[in-house]
ZAVO-297543 format. One line per field, with one value per residue (C-alpha): residue number from 1; residue in three letters; x, y, z. Coordinates in Angstrom, 1 decimal. Layout:
num	NUM|...
residuo	Ala|...
xx	X|...
yy	Y|...
zz	Z|...
This chain:
num	1|2|3|4|5|6|7|8|9|10|11|12|13|14|15|16|17|18|19|20|21|22|23|24|25|26|27|28|29|30|31|32|33|34|35|36|37|38|39|40|41|42|43|44|45|46|47|48|49|50|51|52|53|54|55|56|57|58|59|60|61|62|63|64|65|66|67|68|69|70|71|72|73|74|75|76|77|78|79|80|81|82|83|84|85|86|87|88|89|90|91|92|93|94|95|96|97|98|99|100|101|102|103|104|105|106|107|108|109|110|111|112|113|114|115|116|117|118|119|120|121|122|123|124|125|126|127|128|129|130|131|132|133|134|135|136|137|138|139|140|141|142|143|144|145|146|147|148|149|150|151|152|153|154|155|156|157|158|159|160|161|162|163|164|165|166|167|168|169|170|171|172|173|174|175|176|177|178|179|180|181|182|183|184|185|186|187|188|189|190|191|192|193|194|195|196|197|198|199|200|201|202|203|204|205|206|207|208|209|210|211|212|213|214|215|216|217|218|219|220|221|222|223|224|225|226|227|228|229|230|231|232|233|234|235|236|237|238|239|240|241|242|243|244|245|246|247|248|249|250|251|252|253|254|255|256|257|258|259|260|261|262|263|264|265|266|267|268|269|270|271|272|273|274|275|276|277|278|279|280|281|282|283|284|285|286|287|288|289|290|291|292|293|294|295|296|297|298|299|300|301|302|303|304|305|306|307|308|309|310|311|312|313|314|315|316|317|318|319|320|321|322|323|324|325|326|327|328|329|330|331|332|333|334|335|336|337|338|339|340|341|342|343|344|345|346|347|348|349|350|351|352|353|354|355|356|357|358|359|360|361|362|363|364|365|366|367|368|369|370|371|372|373|374|375|376|377|378|379|380|381|382|383|384|385|386|387|388|389|390|391|392|393|394|395|396|397|398|399|400|401|402|403|404|405|406|407|408|409|410|411|412|413|414|415|416|417|418|419|420|421|422|423|424|425|426|427|428|429|430|431|432|433|434|435|436|437|438|439|440|441|442|443|444|445|446|447|448|449|450|451|452|453|454|455|456|457|458|459|460|461|462|463|464|465|466|467|468|469|470|471|472|473|474|475|476|477|478|479|480|481|482|483|484|485|486|487|488|489|490|491|492|493|494|495|496|497|498
residuo	Met|Ser|Thr|Pro|Lys|Ser|Ser|Ala|Pro|Phe|Gln|Asp|Arg|Ser|Leu|Ala|Glu|Val|Ile|Glu|Glu|Leu|Thr|Glu|Glu|Ile|Arg|Glu|Leu|Tyr|Val|Ala|Asp|Glu|Val|Pro|Trp|Val|Val|Gly|Tyr|Ser|Gly|Gly|Lys|Asp|Ser|Thr|Ala|Val|Leu|Gln|Leu|Val|Trp|Leu|Ala|Leu|Lys|Asp|Leu|Pro|Ala|Glu|Gln|Arg|Thr|Lys|Pro|Val|His|Val|Ile|Ser|Thr|Asp|Thr|Leu|Val|Glu|Asn|Pro|Val|Val|Ala|Ala|Trp|Val|Ser|Gln|Ser|Leu|Asp|Thr|Met|His|Thr|Ala|Ala|Gln|Thr|Gln|Gln|Leu|Pro|Ile|Glu|Pro|His|Lys|Leu|Thr|Pro|Ala|Ile|Lys|Asp|Thr|Phe|Trp|Val|Asn|Leu|Ile|Gly|Arg|Gly|Tyr|Pro|Ala|Pro|Arg|Pro|Lys|Phe|Arg|Trp|Cys|Thr|Glu|Arg|Leu|Lys|Ile|Lys|Pro|Ser|Asn|Ala|Phe|Ile|Arg|Arg|Val|Val|Arg|Arg|His|Gly|Glu|Ala|Ile|Leu|Val|Leu|Gly|Ile|Arg|Lys|Ala|Glu|Ser|Gln|Ala|Arg|Ala|Arg|Ala|Met|Ala|Arg|His|Glu|Lys|Lys|Arg|Val|Arg|Asp|Arg|Leu|Ser|Pro|Asn|Gly|Asn|Leu|Pro|Asn|Ser|Leu|Val|Tyr|Ser|Pro|Ile|Glu|Ala|Trp|Ser|Thr|Asp|Glu|Val|Trp|Thr|Phe|Leu|Met|Gln|His|Pro|Asn|Pro|Trp|Gly|His|Gln|Asn|Lys|Asp|Leu|Leu|Thr|Met|Tyr|Gln|Gly|Ala|Ser|Asp|Asp|Ser|Glu|Cys|Pro|Leu|Val|Val|Asp|Asp|Thr|Thr|Pro|Ser|Cys|Gly|Asp|Ser|Arg|Phe|Gly|Cys|Trp|Thr|Cys|Thr|Leu|Val|Glu|Gln|Asp|Lys|Ser|Met|Thr|Ala|Met|Ile|Arg|Asn|Asp|Glu|Glu|Lys|Gln|Trp|Met|Arg|Pro|Leu|Leu|Lys|Leu|Arg|Asn|Glu|Leu|Asp|Asp|Val|Ser|Lys|Glu|Ser|Gln|Thr|Arg|Asp|Phe|Arg|Arg|Met|Asn|Gly|Lys|Val|Gln|Leu|Phe|Gly|Glu|Arg|Pro|Ile|Pro|Gly|Pro|Tyr|Lys|Gln|Ser|Ala|Arg|Glu|Asp|Trp|Leu|Arg|Lys|Leu|Leu|Asp|Ala|Gln|Ala|Gln|Val|Arg|Arg|Lys|Ala|Pro|Glu|His|Val|Ser|Asn|Ile|Glu|Leu|Ile|Ser|Met|Pro|Glu|Leu|His|Glu|Ile|Arg|Arg|Ile|Trp|Val|Phe|Asp|Lys|His|Glu|Val|Glu|Asp|Ser|Leu|Pro|Gln|Ile|Tyr|Glu|Glu|Thr|Thr|Gly|Glu|Lys|Phe|Pro|Gly|Leu|Pro|Leu|Asp|Glu|Gln|Val|Val|Leu|Gly|Ala|Glu|Glu|Ile|Gly|Leu|Leu|Lys|Glu|Ala|Cys|Asp|Asp|Asp|Pro|Ile|His|Phe|Ser|Met|Thr|Arg|Glu|Leu|Leu|Ala|Val|Glu|Arg|Gln|Tyr|Arg|Thr|Met|Ser|Arg|Arg|Ala|Gly|Leu|Phe|Glu|Ala|Leu|Glu|Lys|Ala|Val|Lys|Lys|Gly|Tyr|Tyr|Glu|Asp|Ala|Asp|Asp|Ala|Leu|Gln|Phe|Ala|Lys|Lys|Leu|Glu|Glu|Leu|Arg|Asp|Ser|Asp|Pro|Thr|Gln|Met|Lys|Leu|Asp|Glu|Glu|Thr|Thr|Thr|Asp|Ala|Pro|Ala
xx	23.8|20.4|17.5|13.8|13.2|9.9|7.6|5.3|7.6|5.2|4.5|5.5|7.4|6.6|6.5|9.5|11.6|10.6|11.4|14.7|15.7|14.7|16.3|19.5|19.4|18.8|21.7|24.0|23.0|23.3|26.9|28.1|29.0|28.8|25.8|23.1|19.5|16.3|13.1|9.9|7.2|3.5|2.1|0.3|0.6|3.3|5.7|5.1|6.0|9.2|10.3|9.6|11.8|14.7|14.2|14.3|17.4|19.3|18.5|20.3|23.5|26.3|26.3|29.7|28.2|25.2|27.2|25.4|22.1|18.7|16.6|12.8|11.0|7.3|5.8|2.8|1.0|-0.8|-4.1|-3.8|-6.8|-6.7|-7.0|-4.1|-2.0|-2.5|-1.6|1.6|2.7|2.3|4.1|7.1|7.3|7.2|9.7|12.2|12.0|12.3|15.3|17.2|16.3|17.3|20.4|19.5|20.7|17.1|16.2|12.6|11.9|8.5|8.7|6.2|5.9|7.3|4.6|4.6|3.8|1.0|-2.5|-4.3|-1.7|-2.1|-5.8|-7.0|-4.0|-3.1|-6.5|-5.4|-8.6|-9.1|-6.7|-7.8|-6.1|-5.0|-3.9|-2.4|-0.5|-0.6|1.4|4.7|4.4|3.0|4.8|7.6|9.5|9.8|11.0|13.3|14.8|15.7|17.2|19.3|20.6|21.7|23.3|25.2|26.6|27.4|27.6|24.9|21.7|19.7|15.9|14.1|10.4|7.3|6.3|4.8|4.0|0.6|-0.5|-1.4|-0.5|1.2|3.4|4.3|5.4|7.4|9.2|9.9|11.6|13.8|14.7|16.4|18.8|19.8|23.4|23.6|21.4|18.0|19.1|17.5|18.4|16.1|15.4|14.4|17.2|20.9|23.2|20.3|19.3|16.0|15.6|12.1|12.2|8.5|8.0|6.7|4.3|0.6|-1.7|-2.7|1.0|1.7|-1.2|-0.1|3.4|2.0|-0.4|2.1|5.1|4.6|5.6|9.2|8.8|5.7|3.0|0.3|-0.3|-3.8|-4.7|-3.4|-5.7|-8.6|-8.0|-8.0|-11.1|-12.9|-12.0|-13.4|-16.8|-18.1|-16.1|-14.8|-11.4|-12.3|-10.2|-8.3|-8.8|-8.1|-7.3|-10.9|-11.4|-11.3|-8.9|-9.3|-5.9|-7.2|-8.3|-6.5|-5.6|-4.6|-5.3|-8.8|-9.0|-8.2|-10.4|-8.3|-10.7|-14.5|-15.1|-13.1|-14.1|-11.9|-13.2|-16.8|-16.4|-14.8|-17.7|-20.3|-18.7|-17.7|-20.0|-17.0|-15.7|-18.8|-16.7|-15.1|-18.3|-17.4|-14.2|-16.0|-18.6|-15.9|-14.0|-17.2|-17.8|-14.3|-15.0|-18.2|-17.5|-21.1|-20.4|-17.1|-18.5|-19.3|-16.2|-13.4|-12.1|-12.5|-8.8|-5.8|-3.4|-1.4|-4.6|-4.9|-7.7|-7.0|-9.5|-10.3|-12.4|-15.1|-14.9|-12.3|-10.4|-11.4|-8.6|-8.0|-10.7|-12.1|-11.5|-15.0|-14.6|-11.2|-12.7|-15.6|-13.2|-11.4|-14.6|-15.7|-12.4|-12.2|-15.8|-15.1|-12.1|-14.3|-16.9|-14.3|-12.7|-16.1|-16.9|-13.6|-12.1|-9.4|-6.4|-7.5|-9.4|-6.8|-6.7|-5.3|-6.8|-4.9|-1.9|-1.2|2.0|-0.3|-2.8|0.0|1.2|-2.3|-2.7|0.6|-0.4|-3.8|-2.5|0.9|0.7|-3.0|-3.3|-6.4|-5.6|-8.7|-6.8|-9.9|-8.3|-8.1|-11.8|-12.8|-10.8|-12.3|-15.9|-15.5|-13.5|-14.6|-11.0|-8.7|-6.3|-2.8|-1.1|0.4|-1.4|0.0|1.6|-1.1|0.6|-0.4|-3.9|-7.1|-9.8|-13.4|-14.4|-11.9|-12.8|-16.5|-15.7|-13.6|-16.4|-18.9|-16.5|-16.3|-20.2|-19.7|-18.1|-16.0|-13.5|-12.8|-12.8|-10.1|-8.1|-8.3|-7.5|-4.4|-3.2|-3.5|-1.7|1.1|1.6|1.7|4.1|6.6|6.1|8.8|11.3|14.5|14.5|11.1|12.2|9.4|6.6|5.3|5.4|3.4|0.8|0.6|0.0|-2.9|-4.5|-4.3|-5.9|-8.8|-9.5|-12.5|-16.0|-17.0|-16.4|-18.3|-16.1|-13.0|-14.2|-14.9|-11.5|-9.7|-11.6|-10.5|-6.9|-7.3|-8.7|-5.9|-3.3|-4.8|-5.1|-1.5|0.7|3.7|1.7|0.1|1.5|-0.9|0.1|3.0|0.5|2.6|2.2|-0.6|-1.0|-3.0|-4.3|-8.0
yy	26.7|28.4|26.7|27.6|30.0|28.5|25.6|27.9|29.3|32.0|33.4|37.1|36.7|37.3|34.5|36.0|35.8|32.1|31.2|33.0|31.2|27.8|28.1|29.3|26.2|24.0|25.5|25.0|21.3|20.7|22.0|20.5|17.1|14.9|12.8|12.7|13.7|11.8|13.9|12.0|13.4|12.3|15.3|16.5|19.8|18.9|17.2|19.9|22.6|20.8|20.2|23.9|25.0|22.7|24.0|27.6|27.0|25.3|28.0|30.6|28.5|29.1|26.5|25.1|24.2|22.3|19.2|16.4|14.8|15.4|12.4|13.1|9.8|9.2|5.8|4.8|1.9|1.3|1.7|5.4|7.7|8.2|12.0|12.3|9.7|11.8|15.0|13.4|11.9|15.3|17.0|14.6|15.2|19.0|18.7|16.8|19.3|22.3|20.9|20.4|23.9|25.6|23.4|21.9|18.5|17.4|14.0|12.8|9.0|7.2|4.0|1.1|-2.2|-5.4|-7.4|-10.1|-7.4|-5.5|-5.2|-7.2|-10.0|-10.5|-10.1|-11.8|-14.0|-15.3|-14.6|-12.3|-10.7|-7.0|-5.3|-4.6|-2.8|-6.1|-7.5|-4.5|-6.5|-3.8|-0.9|-2.8|-4.2|-1.3|1.7|0.9|-1.8|0.3|3.4|1.5|-0.4|2.9|4.4|1.3|1.5|5.1|4.1|1.2|3.6|6.5|5.0|7.3|9.2|12.1|11.8|15.1|14.5|16.6|15.1|17.5|17.2|18.7|15.8|13.6|12.9|9.7|11.5|14.1|11.5|9.6|12.8|13.8|10.4|10.9|14.4|13.2|11.0|13.7|13.4|16.8|19.9|19.0|15.5|12.5|8.8|6.6|3.5|1.3|2.2|2.1|4.9|7.2|10.4|12.3|16.0|17.5|21.2|21.9|19.7|22.6|24.1|24.0|23.0|26.6|27.7|25.1|26.5|30.1|29.3|27.4|30.2|33.0|31.3|30.1|26.5|26.8|23.8|25.2|22.9|25.3|25.2|26.7|23.5|21.5|23.6|23.0|19.2|19.4|21.5|19.0|16.2|18.1|17.3|20.9|21.6|24.7|26.0|28.9|32.0|31.2|34.0|32.2|28.9|27.8|28.1|24.8|24.2|22.2|20.7|17.7|15.9|12.5|11.0|7.4|4.1|4.0|0.3|1.2|-0.7|0.4|3.4|3.2|5.3|6.9|10.4|12.1|10.1|10.4|14.1|14.4|12.6|14.6|18.0|17.6|16.3|15.7|13.1|10.9|8.4|7.3|5.8|2.2|2.5|3.6|0.9|-1.8|-0.4|-0.5|-4.1|-5.0|-3.5|-5.5|-8.2|-9.6|-12.1|-13.4|-16.7|-17.4|-15.8|-17.0|-20.5|-22.0|-23.1|-20.9|-20.2|-23.4|-25.5|-25.9|-24.9|-22.5|-21.5|-18.2|-19.1|-21.5|-20.5|-21.0|-18.0|-17.4|-17.9|-16.6|-15.9|-19.0|-19.6|-18.5|-15.2|-14.5|-15.1|-12.8|-10.0|-10.2|-9.9|-6.9|-5.2|-5.7|-4.5|-1.4|-0.7|-0.9|1.4|4.0|4.0|4.7|7.6|9.1|12.4|12.1|12.4|9.2|7.4|4.7|4.1|0.7|-0.6|-3.8|-4.2|-7.1|-8.2|-8.5|-10.6|-12.9|-13.3|-14.0|-16.6|-18.2|-18.3|-19.8|-22.6|-23.4|-22.4|-23.1|-26.0|-24.5|-26.3|-25.3|-22.0|-19.8|-16.3|-16.1|-17.0|-14.4|-11.8|-12.5|-12.7|-9.4|-7.3|-8.8|-9.0|-12.1|-12.6|-11.9|-14.5|-17.7|-21.1|-23.0|-26.4|-29.0|-31.3|-28.8|-27.6|-29.7|-28.9|-28.1|-31.7|-33.2|-30.8|-31.7|-35.4|-34.8|-32.8|-35.6|-38.2|-36.2|-35.9|-32.1|-32.1|-28.9|-30.0|-33.4|-32.0|-29.4|-32.1|-34.5|-31.7|-30.7|-34.3|-34.6|-31.3|-32.2|-35.5|-33.8|-31.1|-33.8|-36.1|-34.5|-33.9|-36.0|-36.0|-36.3|-35.3|-33.7|-35.4|-37.4|-34.4|-32.4|-35.2|-35.5|-31.8|-31.9|-34.8|-33.1|-30.0|-31.9|-34.7|-32.9|-33.6|-30.0|-26.8|-28.3|-31.4|-29.3|-27.3|-30.4|-31.8|-28.5|-28.5|-32.1|-31.1|-28.1|-30.5|-33.0|-30.2|-28.6|-32.0|-33.0|-30.5|-32.9|-35.5|-33.4|-31.0|-28.8|-30.0|-27.4|-24.5|-22.2|-19.1|-17.6|-15.5|-13.0|-12.4|-12.7
zz	13.2|13.5|15.3|15.7|18.5|19.7|19.2|17.1|14.4|13.1|16.6|16.7|13.4|9.8|7.3|5.5|8.7|9.2|5.6|5.7|8.9|7.6|4.1|5.7|8.0|5.0|3.2|6.2|6.5|2.8|2.4|5.8|4.3|1.2|2.5|-0.1|0.7|0.2|0.3|0.8|-1.5|-1.5|-3.3|-0.2|1.5|4.1|1.7|-0.9|1.7|2.7|-0.9|-1.7|1.2|0.0|-3.6|-2.5|-0.3|-3.1|-5.7|-3.5|-3.3|-5.8|-8.6|-7.4|-4.0|-5.4|-5.7|-3.9|-5.1|-3.6|-4.4|-4.3|-3.8|-4.3|-3.6|-5.8|-4.2|-7.5|-5.6|-4.8|-5.1|-8.9|-8.7|-6.3|-8.3|-11.5|-9.6|-8.2|-11.5|-13.3|-10.5|-10.8|-14.5|-14.1|-11.3|-13.5|-16.3|-13.9|-12.0|-15.2|-16.5|-13.2|-12.9|-9.5|-8.3|-7.6|-9.0|-8.8|-8.5|-8.7|-6.7|-6.9|-4.9|-6.4|-8.3|-5.6|-3.0|-4.7|-3.2|-5.7|-6.0|-2.3|-2.0|-5.2|-5.8|-2.4|-0.8|2.0|3.5|3.2|5.6|9.2|12.1|13.5|10.2|8.4|5.8|3.1|4.6|4.8|1.3|-0.6|1.1|3.4|1.4|-1.9|-0.1|2.3|-0.6|-2.4|0.8|1.4|-2.1|-1.5|1.8|0.1|-2.4|-0.1|3.4|4.8|3.8|5.3|5.0|4.7|5.7|6.1|9.5|12.0|15.7|15.1|12.9|15.9|19.5|18.5|15.9|18.5|21.1|18.5|17.3|20.9|21.5|18.5|19.5|22.6|20.4|17.9|16.9|15.2|15.4|13.8|12.7|14.4|14.0|12.0|14.1|11.1|8.7|9.9|8.7|7.9|9.7|9.6|9.1|9.7|9.0|9.5|12.5|14.7|12.0|12.3|9.4|8.8|8.8|6.1|3.9|4.6|3.2|0.2|-0.7|-0.4|-2.0|-5.6|-6.4|-7.7|-10.1|-11.6|-10.2|-9.0|-5.2|-5.7|-7.6|-4.6|-2.3|-4.6|-4.4|-0.6|-0.7|-2.9|-0.4|2.6|3.9|3.7|0.5|2.2|3.2|5.5|6.2|9.4|12.0|15.3|16.8|16.8|13.0|11.3|8.4|5.2|5.7|7.6|4.4|4.2|0.9|0.5|-1.1|-2.6|-1.4|2.2|4.7|7.7|8.1|8.5|5.5|2.6|3.5|0.9|-2.1|-0.8|-0.6|-4.0|-5.6|-3.7|-4.3|-7.9|-10.6|-12.9|-10.3|-10.5|-12.5|-9.3|-7.9|-9.0|-7.0|-3.9|-4.3|-4.6|-1.6|0.5|-0.6|0.5|3.9|4.4|7.0|7.0|4.2|5.5|6.6|2.9|1.3|3.6|4.2|7.7|7.4|7.7|4.8|5.7|5.6|9.4|11.8|14.6|17.3|18.9|21.8|20.5|16.8|14.1|12.9|9.3|6.8|3.2|0.6|-1.0|-4.7|-5.6|-3.6|-5.3|-8.7|-7.8|-6.6|-10.0|-11.9|-9.9|-10.2|-14.0|-14.3|-12.2|-14.5|-17.6|-16.0|-15.0|-18.4|-20.1|-17.9|-16.8|-18.3|-20.9|-18.5|-16.7|-19.5|-19.7|-15.9|-14.9|-11.7|-12.1|-14.4|-16.8|-14.8|-11.7|-13.6|-14.8|-11.2|-9.9|-12.6|-11.6|-7.9|-8.6|-10.9|-9.4|-5.7|-5.0|-7.6|-9.1|-12.3|-14.3|-15.0|-14.7|-14.9|-18.8|-19.1|-16.4|-18.1|-21.5|-20.1|-18.2|-20.7|-24.0|-24.9|-25.3|-22.4|-23.8|-21.7|-23.2|-22.7|-19.7|-20.0|-20.7|-18.2|-15.5|-16.5|-16.5|-19.1|-18.3|-19.2|-16.8|-14.0|-14.5|-14.2|-11.1|-9.4|-10.3|-8.9|-5.6|-5.4|-5.7|-2.3|-2.4|0.3|-1.2|-4.8|-3.9|-2.1|-5.0|-7.5|-5.4|-5.2|-9.0|-9.5|-7.1|-8.9|-12.3|-11.0|-9.8|-12.8|-15.0|-12.2|-12.2|-8.4|-6.8|-3.3|-1.4|-3.3|-0.3|2.0|-0.6|-0.9|2.8|3.2|0.6|2.4|5.8|4.4|3.0|5.6|7.1|6.2|6.5|8.6|11.6|11.5|11.4|14.3|16.4|15.5|16.5|19.8|20.6|19.9|22.3|25.0|24.6|24.7|27.8|29.6|29.0|27.0|27.0|25.1|22.4|19.8|17.9|14.5|14.5|14.4|16.6|14.4|12.4|9.3|11.2|14.8|15.5
């Protein structure tokens, strides 16, 4: 089994020597057993380089040895940068055709999160606030779960899987430390255990490559499935601040390879530098401005006191020091985000080039799930989503009418608000009590009715946010003075840290 000679694979060696060594290693690993491979492909430079190496290695194997499948998985979070998403989708289509033509056992798969896990269902539907480093609810749902579910299916069918990834130590110090830890546990040459997925091993063929070495390979070796690497370079170039990819002459020369593509809605970074650079560097990408504007509004924390509830998702108040930890987005905020998203979609469709003119920022299944959550889970029985959709798009919402036993009309809602003196807390409590009673009315067994009613009352028994804050402080004082006599209303866990 051949192994890299040094931590810098191109040092004192030609590119041809490095590629020959790696493709030979890939072939040896491929024919060594019957364990299927799963290649992670994002469409970026690193995953493209790894897939090219695998492709080149398999092409040089006799047909009778190309027996086990190589699954290429690409996870579309449904909120990817549209330019990158279009690039990846086209690449997967080209890859599928080329693999069949060249008789290679390479099978591309486009993965997406379950509807209940998508970004907009959680933010607009459930009211999760825009992701933050201490409440990173998106990564697990949008990226990890779809790929892990696919890998687990492969493991169930075959007993084991080998993951081929484009991870590199040069990406970050944290990545280098993690890879070093896994190296110590390698069970075979170059294969490391995957701590999160049993019966799966990780192979990282370009782990020691630098960013410039990745680009050197991509520029000197044509893409074997026919998707031009020069176009990939152009995409990275357009996403760089200075719109330049300089000729690398020494270690001090910067590279354009540090551009980071990801979700256009991402609020885990201070600024979406790649989309900002794309818009600034290319007049044809001005159509993405509404996306950037909406992303920046999601990232604005200055209005959170108006947009987020003072109660947690379960209706209870939790303190952080002297102030309540803000909860999910209020109904008004969620409705506003939906209007802004549908408006951004309409603007983009009017201005975007033909290949993205039918862009879907939010899908119809997501809208149906958001509507279900609003009406049945949050008891917002006025069923406002169809009206918002029609007002924003000018089109009739294609969903079926909901059961009249569940939904209240505009007149009834108006009377209810009047009866509650337009008090939003008591209005929402009364509305929920009515919705719960209607929900249980047709059931043969009404077990759980009183618990549901009690929960609605507890959620709405505050006069206002200040009253809730004072109540929470009293609970804290009672618990601190005698913990054995006071239980904090079962609030032992939270939806998010402070």
